[in-house]
PAZA-876586 format. One record per atom (N, C-alpha, C, O): atom name; x, y, z; residue in three letters; residue number from 1. Coordinates in Angstrom, 1 decimal. Last residue first. Example, Ala and Ser with C-alpha at 12.3 -4.5 7.8 and 13.67 -1.06 7.14 Angstrom:
// residues 2
+------+--------+--------+--------+------+-----+
! atom !      x !      y !      z ! type ! seq !
+------+--------+--------+--------+------+-----+
!    N !   12.8 !   -2.2 !    7.1 !  SER !   2 !
!   CA !   13.7 !   -1.1 !    7.1 !  SER !   2 !
!    C !   12.9 !    0.0 !    7.9 !  SER !   2 !
!    O !   13.4 !    1.1 !    8.0 !  SER !   2 !
!    N !   13.2 !   -5.7 !    7.8 !  ALA !   1 !
!   CA !   12.3 !   -4.5 !    7.8 !  ALA !   1 !
!    C !   13.2 !   -3.3 !    7.8 !  ALA !   1 !
!    O !   14.2 !   -3.3 !    8.5 !  ALA !   1 !
+------+--------+--------+--------+------+-----+
// end
This chain:
// residues 92
+------+--------+--------+--------+------+-----+
! atom !      x !      y !      z ! type ! seq !
+------+--------+--------+--------+------+-----+
!    N !  -55.8 !   49.7 !   -2.4 !  GLY !  92 !
!   CA !  -56.1 !   49.3 !   -0.9 !  GLY !  92 !
!    C !  -57.2 !   50.1 !   -0.4 !  GLY !  92 !
!    O !  -57.5 !   49.9 !    0.8 !  GLY !  92 !
!    N !  -54.2 !   48.0 !   -5.1 !  ALA !  91 !
!   CA !  -55.2 !   48.9 !   -4.7 !  ALA !  91 !
!    C !  -55.6 !   48.6 !   -3.2 !  ALA !  91 !
!    O !  -55.8 !   47.5 !   -2.8 !  ALA !  91 !
!    N !  -50.7 !   47.5 !   -5.4 !  LEU !  90 !
!   CA !  -52.0 !   47.0 !   -5.2 !  LEU !  90 !
!    C !  -52.9 !   48.1 !   -4.7 !  LEU !  90 !
!    O !  -52.5 !   49.0 !   -4.1 !  LEU !  90 !
!    N !  -48.3 !   48.2 !   -7.9 !  PRO !  89 !
!   CA !  -48.9 !   48.6 !   -6.7 !  PRO !  89 !
!    C !  -50.3 !   48.0 !   -6.5 !  PRO !  89 !
!    O !  -51.1 !   48.0 !   -7.4 !  PRO !  89 !
!    N !  -46.4 !   45.4 !   -9.3 !  THR !  88 !
!   CA !  -47.4 !   46.6 !   -9.6 !  THR !  88 !
!    C !  -48.1 !   46.9 !   -8.1 !  THR !  88 !
!    O !  -48.4 !   46.0 !   -7.4 !  THR !  88 !
!    N !  -45.2 !   43.1 !   -9.0 !  GLY !  87 !
!   CA !  -44.4 !   44.2 !   -8.7 !  GLY !  87 !
!    C !  -45.2 !   45.5 !   -8.9 !  GLY !  87 !
!    O !  -44.7 !   46.6 !   -8.8 !  GLY !  87 !
!    N !  -46.1 !   40.6 !   -9.5 !  THR !  86 !
!   CA !  -46.0 !   41.5 !  -10.6 !  THR !  86 !
!    C !  -45.2 !   42.7 !  -10.4 !  THR !  86 !
!    O !  -44.6 !   43.2 !  -11.3 !  THR !  86 !
!    N !  -46.2 !   39.2 !   -7.1 !  SER !  85 !
!   CA !  -46.0 !   38.5 !   -8.3 !  SER !  85 !
!    C !  -45.6 !   39.3 !   -9.5 !  SER !  85 !
!    O !  -44.8 !   38.9 !  -10.3 !  SER !  85 !
!    N !  -46.8 !   40.9 !   -4.9 !  PRO !  84 !
!   CA !  -45.6 !   40.0 !   -4.8 !  PRO !  84 !
!    C !  -45.2 !   39.2 !   -6.1 !  PRO !  84 !
!    O !  -44.1 !   38.7 !   -6.3 !  PRO !  84 !
!    N !  -47.6 !   44.2 !   -5.7 !  SER !  83 !
!   CA !  -48.0 !   42.8 !   -5.8 !  SER !  83 !
!    C !  -46.7 !   41.9 !   -5.6 !  SER !  83 !
!    O !  -45.7 !   42.2 !   -6.2 !  SER !  83 !
!    N !  -46.5 !   46.6 !   -3.2 !  ASP !  82 !
!   CA !  -46.6 !   46.1 !   -4.5 !  ASP !  82 !
!    C !  -47.0 !   44.6 !   -4.6 !  ASP !  82 !
!    O !  -46.9 !   43.9 !   -3.6 !  ASP !  82 !
!    N !  -48.3 !   48.6 !   -0.9 !  VAL !  81 !
!   CA !  -47.5 !   47.5 !   -1.3 !  VAL !  81 !
!    C !  -47.6 !   47.2 !   -2.7 !  VAL !  81 !
!    O !  -48.6 !   47.4 !   -3.4 !  VAL !  81 !
!    N !  -48.6 !   51.0 !    1.6 !  GLU !  80 !
!   CA !  -48.7 !   50.8 !    0.0 !  GLU !  80 !
!    C !  -47.7 !   49.7 !   -0.4 !  GLU !  80 !
!    O !  -46.5 !   49.8 !   -0.2 !  GLU !  80 !
!    N !  -50.1 !   50.1 !    4.7 !  GLU !  79 !
!   CA !  -48.9 !   50.5 !    3.8 !  GLU !  79 !
!    C !  -49.1 !   50.2 !    2.3 !  GLU !  79 !
!    O !  -49.8 !   49.3 !    2.0 !  GLU !  79 !
!    N !  -51.9 !   49.1 !    6.4 !  GLY !  78 !
!   CA !  -52.1 !   50.3 !    5.7 !  GLY !  78 !
!    C !  -51.0 !   51.0 !    4.9 !  GLY !  78 !
!    O !  -51.0 !   52.2 !    4.5 !  GLY !  78 !
!    N !  -51.5 !   46.7 !    7.4 !  ALA !  77 !
!   CA !  -51.0 !   47.8 !    8.2 !  ALA !  77 !
!    C !  -51.2 !   49.1 !    7.6 !  ALA !  77 !
!    O !  -50.8 !   50.1 !    8.2 !  ALA !  77 !
!    N !  -52.3 !   45.1 !    5.4 !  LEU !  76 !
!   CA !  -53.2 !   45.2 !    6.5 !  LEU !  76 !
!    C !  -52.8 !   46.4 !    7.4 !  LEU !  76 !
!    O !  -53.6 !   47.0 !    8.1 !  LEU !  76 !
!    N !  -50.1 !   45.4 !    3.8 !  TRP !  75 !
!   CA !  -51.4 !   46.0 !    3.2 !  TRP !  75 !
!    C !  -52.3 !   46.1 !    4.4 !  TRP !  75 !
!    O !  -53.0 !   47.1 !    4.5 !  TRP !  75 !
!    N !  -48.2 !   43.9 !    5.2 !  ALA !  74 !
!   CA !  -48.0 !   45.4 !    5.0 !  ALA !  74 !
!    C !  -49.3 !   46.0 !    4.5 !  ALA !  74 !
!    O !  -49.6 !   47.2 !    4.8 !  ALA !  74 !
!    N !  -49.3 !   41.4 !    5.2 !  GLU !  73 !
!   CA !  -49.1 !   42.1 !    6.4 !  GLU !  73 !
!    C !  -48.9 !   43.6 !    6.3 !  GLU !  73 !
!    O !  -49.3 !   44.4 !    7.1 !  GLU !  73 !
!    N !  -49.2 !   40.9 !    2.5 !  VAL !  72 !
!   CA !  -50.6 !   40.8 !    3.1 !  VAL !  72 !
!    C !  -50.4 !   41.7 !    4.5 !  VAL !  72 !
!    O !  -51.3 !   42.5 !    4.9 !  VAL !  72 !
!    N !  -46.4 !   40.9 !    2.0 !  ALA !  71 !
!   CA !  -47.3 !   41.9 !    1.4 !  ALA !  71 !
!    C !  -48.6 !   42.1 !    2.0 !  ALA !  71 !
!    O !  -49.2 !   43.2 !    2.2 !  ALA !  71 !
!    N !  -45.6 !   38.8 !    3.5 !  ARG !  70 !
!   CA !  -45.2 !   40.1 !    3.7 !  ARG !  70 !
!    C !  -46.0 !   41.1 !    3.2 !  ARG !  70 !
!    O !  -46.4 !   42.1 !    3.9 !  ARG !  70 !
!    N !  -47.1 !   36.7 !    2.2 !  SER !  69 !
!   CA !  -47.3 !   37.0 !    3.6 !  SER !  69 !
!    C !  -46.8 !   38.4 !    4.0 !  SER !  69 !
!    O !  -47.6 !   39.2 !    4.6 !  SER !  69 !
!    N !  -45.8 !   36.8 !   -0.4 !  ILE !  68 !
!   CA !  -47.3 !   37.0 !   -0.3 !  ILE !  68 !
!    C !  -47.5 !   37.4 !    1.2 !  ILE !  68 !
!    O !  -48.1 !   38.5 !    1.4 !  ILE !  68 !
!    N !  -43.2 !   35.9 !    0.4 !  ARG !  67 !
!   CA !  -43.3 !   37.3 !   -0.3 !  ARG !  67 !
!    C !  -44.9 !   37.7 !   -0.2 !  ARG !  67 !
!    O !  -45.2 !   38.9 !    0.1 !  ARG !  67 !
!    N !  -43.7 !   33.4 !    1.3 !  GLU !  66 !
!   CA !  -43.1 !   34.5 !    2.3 !  GLU !  66 !
!    C !  -43.3 !   35.8 !    1.7 !  GLU !  66 !
!    O !  -43.7 !   36.7 !    2.4 !  GLU !  66 !
!    N !  -44.7 !   32.0 !   -0.9 !  ALA !  65 !
!   CA !  -45.6 !   32.2 !    0.2 !  ALA !  65 !
!    C !  -45.0 !   33.3 !    1.2 !  ALA !  65 !
!    O !  -45.8 !   34.0 !    1.9 !  ALA !  65 !
!    N !  -42.2 !   32.1 !   -2.5 !  ALA !  64 !
!   CA !  -43.5 !   32.8 !   -2.9 !  ALA !  64 !
!    C !  -44.4 !   33.1 !   -1.8 !  ALA !  64 !
!    O !  -44.8 !   34.3 !   -1.6 !  ALA !  64 !
!    N !  -40.6 !   30.6 !   -0.9 !  ASP !  63 !
!   CA !  -40.3 !   32.0 !   -1.3 !  ASP !  63 !
!    C !  -41.5 !   32.9 !   -1.7 !  ASP !  63 !
!    O !  -41.7 !   34.0 !   -1.3 !  ASP !  63 !
!    N !  -41.8 !   28.2 !   -1.1 !  ARG !  62 !
!   CA !  -41.8 !   28.8 !    0.2 !  ARG !  62 !
!    C !  -41.4 !   30.2 !    0.0 !  ARG !  62 !
!    O !  -42.0 !   31.1 !    0.8 !  ARG !  62 !
!    N !  -41.7 !   27.6 !   -3.7 !  ARG !  61 !
!   CA !  -43.0 !   27.8 !   -3.2 !  ARG !  61 !
!    C !  -43.0 !   28.5 !   -1.9 !  ARG !  61 !
!    O !  -43.8 !   29.3 !   -1.5 !  ARG !  61 !
!    N !  -38.9 !   27.4 !   -4.1 !  ALA !  60 !
!   CA !  -39.6 !   28.5 !   -4.8 !  ALA !  60 !
!    C !  -41.0 !   28.7 !   -4.3 !  ALA !  60 !
!    O !  -41.6 !   29.8 !   -4.4 !  ALA !  60 !
!    N !  -38.6 !   25.2 !   -2.6 !  GLN !  59 !
!   CA !  -38.1 !   26.4 !   -2.1 !  GLN !  59 !
!    C !  -38.7 !   27.4 !   -2.8 !  GLN !  59 !
!    O !  -39.1 !   28.4 !   -2.2 !  GLN !  59 !
!    N !  -40.0 !   23.2 !   -4.1 !  THR !  58 !
!   CA !  -40.5 !   23.5 !   -2.8 !  THR !  58 !
!    C !  -39.9 !   24.8 !   -2.2 !  THR !  58 !
!    O !  -40.6 !   25.4 !   -1.5 !  THR !  58 !
!    N !  -38.5 !   23.3 !   -6.6 !  THR !  57 !
!   CA !  -39.8 !   23.8 !   -6.5 !  THR !  57 !
!    C !  -40.4 !   24.0 !   -5.1 !  THR !  57 !
!    O !  -41.1 !   25.0 !   -4.9 !  THR !  57 !
!    N !  -36.2 !   22.1 !   -5.5 !  GLU !  56 !
!   CA !  -36.1 !   23.6 !   -6.1 !  GLU !  56 !
!    C !  -37.5 !   24.2 !   -6.1 !  GLU !  56 !
!    O !  -37.7 !   25.3 !   -5.7 !  GLU !  56 !
!    N !  -37.0 !   19.6 !   -4.8 !  ARG !  55 !
!   CA !  -36.4 !   20.6 !   -3.7 !  ARG !  55 !
!    C !  -36.5 !   22.0 !   -4.2 !  ARG !  55 !
!    O !  -36.8 !   22.9 !   -3.5 !  ARG !  55 !
!    N !  -37.7 !   18.6 !   -7.3 !  GLU !  54 !
!   CA !  -38.8 !   18.8 !   -6.2 !  GLU !  54 !
!    C !  -38.3 !   19.8 !   -5.1 !  GLU !  54 !
!    O !  -39.0 !   20.7 !   -4.7 !  GLU !  54 !
!    N !  -35.4 !   18.6 !   -8.8 !  ALA !  53 !
!   CA !  -36.5 !   19.5 !   -9.2 !  ALA !  53 !
!    C !  -37.5 !   19.7 !   -8.0 !  ALA !  53 !
!    O !  -38.1 !   20.7 !   -7.9 !  ALA !  53 !
!    N !  -32.3 !   18.4 !   -7.2 !  PRO !  52 !
!   CA !  -33.7 !   17.6 !   -7.5 !  PRO !  52 !
!    C !  -34.7 !   18.8 !   -7.7 !  PRO !  52 !
!    O !  -34.7 !   19.8 !   -6.9 !  PRO !  52 !
!    N !  -29.6 !   19.5 !   -8.8 !  VAL !  51 !
!   CA !  -30.6 !   19.8 !   -7.8 !  VAL !  51 !
!    C !  -31.9 !   19.2 !   -8.0 !  VAL !  51 !
!    O !  -32.6 !   19.5 !   -8.9 !  VAL !  51 !
!    N !  -26.4 !   19.1 !   -9.6 !  PHE !  50 !
!   CA !  -27.7 !   18.3 !   -9.7 !  PHE !  50 !
!    C !  -28.5 !   18.7 !   -8.5 !  PHE !  50 !
!    O !  -28.2 !   18.2 !   -7.3 !  PHE !  50 !
!    N !  -24.3 !   20.6 !   -9.2 !  LEU !  49 !
!   CA !  -25.1 !   20.9 !  -10.3 !  LEU !  49 !
!    C !  -26.4 !   20.1 !  -10.5 !  LEU !  49 !
!    O !  -27.3 !   20.4 !  -11.3 !  LEU !  49 !
!    N !  -22.2 !   20.4 !   -7.2 !  GLY !  48 !
!   CA !  -23.6 !   20.7 !   -6.8 !  GLY !  48 !
!    C !  -24.5 !   21.1 !   -8.0 !  GLY !  48 !
!    O !  -25.4 !   21.9 !   -7.9 !  GLY !  48 !
!    N !  -19.7 !   19.7 !   -7.9 !  TYR !  47 !
!   CA !  -20.0 !   21.1 !   -7.9 !  TYR !  47 !
!    C !  -21.5 !   21.4 !   -7.7 !  TYR !  47 !
!    O !  -21.9 !   22.5 !   -8.0 !  TYR !  47 !
!    N !  -19.9 !   16.9 !   -7.6 !  HIS !  46 !
!   CA !  -19.0 !   17.6 !   -6.7 !  HIS !  46 !
!    C !  -19.3 !   19.1 !   -6.7 !  HIS !  46 !
!    O !  -19.1 !   19.7 !   -5.7 !  HIS !  46 !
!    N !  -21.7 !   16.3 !   -9.7 !  ARG !  45 !
!   CA !  -22.0 !   16.0 !   -8.2 !  ARG !  45 !
!    C !  -21.2 !   16.9 !   -7.3 !  ARG !  45 !
!    O !  -21.7 !   17.5 !   -6.4 !  ARG !  45 !
!    N !  -20.0 !   17.0 !  -11.8 !  ALA !  44 !
!   CA !  -21.2 !   17.7 !  -11.6 !  ALA !  44 !
!    C !  -21.8 !   17.5 !  -10.1 !  ALA !  44 !
!    O !  -22.3 !   18.4 !   -9.5 !  ALA !  44 !
!    N !  -18.0 !   14.8 !  -11.5 !  LEU !  43 !
!   CA !  -17.7 !   16.4 !  -11.4 !  LEU !  43 !
!    C !  -18.9 !   17.2 !  -11.1 !  LEU !  43 !
!    O !  -18.8 !   18.0 !  -10.1 !  LEU !  43 !
!    N !  -19.5 !   12.7 !  -11.9 !  LEU !  42 !
!   CA !  -18.9 !   12.8 !  -10.6 !  LEU !  42 !
!    C !  -18.5 !   14.3 !  -10.4 !  LEU !  42 !
!    O !  -18.6 !   14.9 !   -9.3 !  LEU !  42 !
!    N !  -20.4 !   13.0 !  -14.5 !  GLU !  41 !
!   CA !  -21.3 !   13.0 !  -13.5 !  GLU !  41 !
!    C !  -20.7 !   13.3 !  -12.2 !  GLU !  41 !
!    O !  -21.2 !   14.1 !  -11.4 !  GLU !  41 !
!    N !  -17.8 !   13.0 !  -15.8 !  ALA !  40 !
!   CA !  -18.7 !   14.2 !  -16.0 !  ALA !  40 !
!    C !  -19.7 !   14.2 !  -14.8 !  ALA !  40 !
!    O !  -19.9 !   15.3 !  -14.1 !  ALA !  40 !
!    N !  -17.2 !   10.3 !  -15.4 !  ALA !  39 !
!   CA !  -16.4 !   11.4 !  -14.8 !  ALA !  39 !
!    C !  -17.1 !   12.8 !  -14.9 !  ALA !  39 !
!    O !  -17.0 !   13.5 !  -13.9 !  ALA !  39 !
!    N !  -19.4 !    9.2 !  -16.7 !  ARG !  38 !
!   CA !  -19.2 !    8.9 !  -15.4 !  ARG !  38 !
!    C !  -18.4 !   10.0 !  -14.7 !  ARG !  38 !
!    O !  -18.7 !   10.5 !  -13.6 !  ARG !  38 !
!    N !  -18.7 !   10.1 !  -19.5 !  CYS !  37 !
!   CA !  -19.8 !   10.4 !  -18.8 !  CYS !  37 !
!    C !  -19.8 !   10.3 !  -17.3 !  CYS !  37 !
!    O !  -20.3 !   11.2 !  -16.7 !  CYS !  37 !
!    N !  -16.2 !    8.6 !  -19.7 !  ARG !  36 !
!   CA !  -16.2 !   10.0 !  -19.8 !  ARG !  36 !
!    C !  -17.4 !   10.7 !  -19.2 !  ARG !  36 !
!    O !  -17.3 !   11.7 !  -18.5 !  ARG !  36 !
!    N !  -17.1 !    6.0 !  -19.7 !  GLU !  35 !
!   CA !  -16.0 !    6.5 !  -18.7 !  GLU !  35 !
!    C !  -16.1 !    8.1 !  -18.5 !  GLU !  35 !
!    O !  -16.1 !    8.6 !  -17.4 !  GLU !  35 !
!    N !  -18.5 !    5.9 !  -21.8 !  ALA !  34 !
!   CA !  -19.2 !    5.7 !  -20.7 !  ALA !  34 !
!    C !  -18.3 !    6.2 !  -19.4 !  ALA !  34 !
!    O !  -18.7 !    6.7 !  -18.4 !  ALA !  34 !
!    N !  -16.7 !    6.4 !  -23.9 !  VAL !  33 !
!   CA !  -17.7 !    7.4 !  -23.8 !  VAL !  33 !
!    C !  -18.4 !    7.2 !  -22.4 !  VAL !  33 !
!    O !  -18.8 !    8.2 !  -21.7 !  VAL !  33 !
!    N !  -13.4 !    5.5 !  -22.8 !  ARG !  32 !
!   CA !  -14.6 !    5.3 !  -23.5 !  ARG !  32 !
!    C !  -15.6 !    6.3 !  -23.1 !  ARG !  32 !
!    O !  -15.4 !    7.0 !  -22.1 !  ARG !  32 !
!    N !  -10.2 !    7.5 !  -22.8 !  PRO !  31 !
!   CA !  -11.4 !    6.9 !  -22.2 !  PRO !  31 !
!    C !  -12.6 !    6.6 !  -23.1 !  PRO !  31 !
!    O !  -12.8 !    7.3 !  -24.1 !  PRO !  31 !
!    N !   -7.7 !    6.5 !  -25.1 !  ALA !  30 !
!   CA !   -8.5 !    7.6 !  -24.4 !  ALA !  30 !
!    C !   -9.7 !    6.8 !  -23.8 !  ALA !  30 !
!    O !  -10.0 !    5.7 !  -24.1 !  ALA !  30 !
!    N !   -4.7 !    4.6 !  -24.8 !  HIS !  29 !
!   CA !   -6.1 !    4.7 !  -25.2 !  HIS !  29 !
!    C !   -6.8 !    5.7 !  -24.5 !  HIS !  29 !
!    O !   -6.5 !    5.9 !  -23.3 !  HIS !  29 !
!    N !   -2.0 !    4.1 !  -24.2 !  GLY !  28 !
!   CA !   -2.4 !    5.2 !  -24.9 !  GLY !  28 !
!    C !   -3.7 !    5.3 !  -25.4 !  GLY !  28 !
!    O !   -3.9 !    5.9 !  -26.4 !  GLY !  28 !
!    N !   -1.6 !    2.0 !  -22.2 !  VAL !  27 !
!   CA !   -1.3 !    1.7 !  -23.7 !  VAL !  27 !
!    C !   -1.7 !    2.9 !  -24.7 !  VAL !  27 !
!    O !   -1.6 !    2.8 !  -25.9 !  VAL !  27 !
!    N !   -2.4 !    3.2 !  -19.8 !  ALA !  26 !
!   CA !   -1.0 !    2.8 !  -20.1 !  ALA !  26 !
!    C !   -0.7 !    2.4 !  -21.5 !  ALA !  26 !
!    O !    0.5 !    2.5 !  -21.9 !  ALA !  26 !
!    N !   -4.7 !    5.8 !  -21.0 !  ASP !  25 !
!   CA !   -4.4 !    4.8 !  -20.2 !  ASP !  25 !
!    C !   -2.9 !    4.3 !  -20.5 !  ASP !  25 !
!    O !   -2.2 !    5.0 !  -21.3 !  ASP !  25 !
!    N !   -4.9 !    9.5 !  -21.0 !  LEU !  24 !
!   CA !   -4.7 !    8.2 !  -21.7 !  LEU !  24 !
!    C !   -4.3 !    7.1 !  -20.7 !  LEU !  24 !
!    O !   -3.7 !    7.3 !  -19.6 !  LEU !  24 !
!    N !   -7.1 !   12.1 !  -20.9 !  PHE !  23 !
!   CA !   -6.5 !   11.1 !  -20.1 !  PHE !  23 !
!    C !   -6.2 !    9.9 !  -20.9 !  PHE !  23 !
!    O !   -7.2 !    9.2 !  -21.4 !  PHE !  23 !
!    N !   -8.7 !   13.4 !  -22.6 !  THR !  22 !
!   CA !   -7.3 !   13.8 !  -22.8 !  THR !  22 !
!    C !   -6.5 !   12.8 !  -21.8 !  THR !  22 !
!    O !   -5.3 !   12.7 !  -22.0 !  THR !  22 !
!    N !  -11.5 !   13.6 !  -22.3 !  GLY !  21 !
!   CA !  -10.9 !   12.5 !  -23.3 !  GLY !  21 !
!    C !   -9.4 !   12.8 !  -23.4 !  GLY !  21 !
!    O !   -8.8 !   12.2 !  -24.3 !  GLY !  21 !
!    N !  -12.8 !   15.1 !  -20.5 !  GLN !  20 !
!   CA !  -12.3 !   15.7 !  -21.7 !  GLN !  20 !
!    C !  -11.7 !   14.8 !  -22.8 !  GLN !  20 !
!    O !  -11.4 !   15.2 !  -24.0 !  GLN !  20 !
!    N !  -13.1 !   13.3 !  -18.4 !  MET !  19 !
!   CA !  -14.2 !   13.7 !  -19.0 !  MET !  19 !
!    C !  -13.9 !   14.4 !  -20.5 !  MET !  19 !
!    O !  -14.6 !   14.2 !  -21.5 !  MET !  19 !
!    N !  -10.3 !   12.9 !  -17.8 !  ILE !  18 !
!   CA !  -11.1 !   11.7 !  -18.3 !  ILE !  18 !
!    C !  -12.3 !   12.3 !  -19.0 !  ILE !  18 !
!    O !  -12.7 !   11.8 !  -20.1 !  ILE !  18 !
!    N !   -9.8 !   15.5 !  -16.9 !  ALA !  17 !
!   CA !   -9.0 !   14.9 !  -18.2 !  ALA !  17 !
!    C !   -9.8 !   13.8 !  -18.7 !  ALA !  17 !
!    O !   -9.9 !   13.7 !  -19.9 !  ALA !  17 !
!    N !  -11.4 !   15.6 !  -14.7 !  SER !  16 !
!   CA !  -11.6 !   16.5 !  -15.9 !  SER !  16 !
!    C !  -10.9 !   16.1 !  -17.0 !  SER !  16 !
!    O !  -11.4 !   16.3 !  -18.1 !  SER !  16 !
!    N !  -10.3 !   13.6 !  -13.1 !  LEU !  15 !
!   CA !  -11.7 !   13.5 !  -13.5 !  LEU !  15 !
!    C !  -12.0 !   14.4 !  -14.8 !  LEU !  15 !
!    O !  -12.7 !   14.0 !  -15.7 !  LEU !  15 !
!    N !   -7.6 !   14.9 !  -12.7 !  VAL !  14 !
!   CA !   -7.9 !   13.6 !  -13.4 !  VAL !  14 !
!    C !   -9.1 !   13.3 !  -13.9 !  VAL !  14 !
!    O !   -9.3 !   12.9 !  -15.1 !  VAL !  14 !
!    N !   -8.6 !   17.2 !  -11.3 !  ALA !  13 !
!   CA !   -7.8 !   17.3 !  -12.5 !  ALA !  13 !
!    C !   -8.0 !   16.1 !  -13.3 !  ALA !  13 !
!    O !   -8.5 !   16.1 !  -14.5 !  ALA !  13 !
!    N !   -9.7 !   16.1 !   -8.9 !  LEU !  12 !
!   CA !  -10.6 !   16.8 !   -9.8 !  LEU !  12 !
!    C !   -9.9 !   17.0 !  -11.2 !  LEU !  12 !
!    O !  -10.6 !   17.0 !  -12.2 !  LEU !  12 !
!    N !   -7.4 !   15.0 !   -7.8 !  VAL !  11 !
!   CA !   -8.6 !   14.0 !   -8.3 !  VAL !  11 !
!    C !   -9.5 !   14.8 !   -9.3 !  VAL !  11 !
!    O !  -10.0 !   14.3 !  -10.3 !  VAL !  11 !
!    N !   -5.9 !   17.3 !   -7.4 !  GLU !  10 !
!   CA !   -5.5 !   16.1 !   -8.3 !  GLU !  10 !
!    C !   -6.6 !   15.3 !   -8.7 !  GLU !  10 !
!    O !   -6.6 !   15.0 !   -9.9 !  GLU !  10 !
!    N !   -7.4 !   18.5 !   -5.4 !  GLU !   9 !
!   CA !   -7.3 !   19.2 !   -6.8 !  GLU !   9 !
!    C !   -6.8 !   18.2 !   -7.8 !  GLU !   9 !
!    O !   -7.1 !   18.2 !   -9.0 !  GLU !   9 !
!    N !   -7.2 !   16.7 !   -3.3 !  PRO !   8 !
!   CA !   -8.6 !   17.0 !   -4.0 !  PRO !   8 !
!    C !   -8.3 !   17.5 !   -5.3 !  PRO !   8 !
!    O !   -8.9 !   17.1 !   -6.3 !  PRO !   8 !
!    N !   -4.2 !   14.6 !   -3.6 !  ALA !   7 !
!   CA !   -4.9 !   15.8 !   -3.2 !  ALA !   7 !
!    C !   -6.2 !   16.0 !   -3.9 !  ALA !   7 !
!    O !   -6.4 !   15.5 !   -5.0 !  ALA !   7 !
!    N !   -3.7 !   11.1 !   -2.9 !  ALA !   6 !
!   CA !   -4.0 !   12.3 !   -3.9 !  ALA !   6 !
!    C !   -4.7 !   13.4 !   -3.2 !  ALA !   6 !
!    O !   -5.6 !   13.3 !   -2.5 !  ALA !   6 !
!    N !   -1.3 !    9.9 !   -0.9 !  ILE !   5 !
!   CA !   -2.7 !   10.1 !   -1.1 !  ILE !   5 !
!    C !   -2.9 !   11.4 !   -1.9 !  ILE !   5 !
!    O !   -2.4 !   12.5 !   -1.7 !  ILE !   5 !
!    N !    1.2 !    7.5 !   -0.4 !  TYR !   4 !
!   CA !    0.8 !    8.7 !   -1.1 !  TYR !   4 !
!    C !   -0.7 !    8.8 !   -1.2 !  TYR !   4 !
!    O !   -1.4 !    7.8 !   -1.7 !  TYR !   4 !
!    N !    1.9 !    5.2 !    0.6 !  ALA !   3 !
!   CA !    1.7 !    6.2 !    1.5 !  ALA !   3 !
!    C !    1.2 !    7.5 !    0.9 !  ALA !   3 !
!    O !    0.8 !    8.4 !    1.6 !  ALA !   3 !
!    N !    0.4 !    2.2 !   -0.8 !  SER !   2 !
!   CA !    1.4 !    3.4 !   -1.0 !  SER !   2 !
!    C !    0.9 !    4.3 !    0.2 !  SER !   2 !
!    O !   -0.3 !    4.3 !    0.6 !  SER !   2 !
!    N !    0.8 !   -1.2 !    0.0 !  MET !   1 !
!   CA !    0.0 !    0.0 !    0.0 !  MET !   1 !
!    C !    0.9 !    1.3 !    0.0 !  MET !   1 !
!    O !    1.9 !    1.4 !    0.6 !  MET !   1 !
+------+--------+--------+--------+------+-----+
// end
């Protein structure tokens, strides 16, 4: 067993080279498409590019509900407020 442990930057560099097809094996062959896709997937996961649509939608709904709640509270307090969805002033 080797005492050498790759640094995170080195791992990312190798995955990037595999994804780009520039990493050659011992006999000079470039990675297959499946290997390139897997490297791209691992890099995307590392950079957080895969966000489940459900979580994104849930957060968008929470944000919208919060904007509406603030607008209603301001309107009930007699303040002039903009529509949370259109930004146009609401009649009060």
